[in-house]
C-alpha positions in Angstrom: -17.4 -8.5 131.1 -20.5 -9.3 133.8 -19.6 -7.8 137.7 -22.1 -8.1 139.9 -23.1 -5.7 142.1 -21.3 -7.3 145.1 -17.7 -6.5 143.5 -18.2 -3.3 143.7 -17.5 -0.7 145.7 -21.1 1.3 146.6 -21.8 4.8 147.3 -25.3 5.9 148.4 -26.5 9.8 147.4 -29.1 11.2 150.0 -29.5 14.2 147.6 -31.2 11.4 144.4 -31.0 8.6 147.0 -29.6 6.7 144.6 -26.9 4.0 144.6 -22.8 4.2 142.8 -21.5 1.5 142.0 -17.4 1.5 141.2 -15.6 -1.3 140.6 -11.3 -0.2 142.0 -11.9 2.5 144.6 -8.7 4.6 144.1 -9.9 7.4 146.2 -12.0 6.4 148.3 -13.3 9.6 150.6 -13.4 11.8 146.7 -16.1 9.9 145.2 -19.3 11.9 143.2 -22.7 10.3 142.5 -22.6 8.7 139.0 -26.2 10.4 138.2 -26.4 14.0 140.5 -22.8 14.2 140.7 -23.3 15.6 143.9 -20.0 14.5 146.2 -21.0 13.7 149.8 -22.1 10.3 148.9 -21.6 7.9 152.1 -19.8 4.1 151.5 -21.3 1.0 152.6 -20.8 0.0 155.6 -19.1 -2.4 154.2 -16.9 -1.5 151.6 -15.7 1.1 154.6 -14.8 -2.0 156.5 -13.1 -3.0 154.3 -10.8 -0.2 153.4 -10.1 0.3 157.4 -8.9 -3.2 157.7 -6.5 -2.3 154.6 -5.5 0.4 155.2 -4.6 -1.6 159.2 -2.5 -4.0 157.1 -0.6 -1.6 155.4 0.1 0.4 158.5 1.6 -2.8 160.6 3.6 -3.9 157.4 5.5 -0.9 157.7 5.8 -0.7 161.2 7.5 -4.5 161.0 9.6 -3.1 158.3 11.0 -0.5 160.5 
């Protein structure tokens, strides 16, 4: 299966200066670099915005259900 980089979540590692791409983010705050294993990688800003939007939607749905 071919996947475009735009469809993946991108993380940049300052330790080895390379990108790690992940298809499915289950634990967005616990990502390790695929190249050197460094844990403190920085998420792509567009992906961060998507995660924050999804969290806000989830909170809004929970608030409406209560």
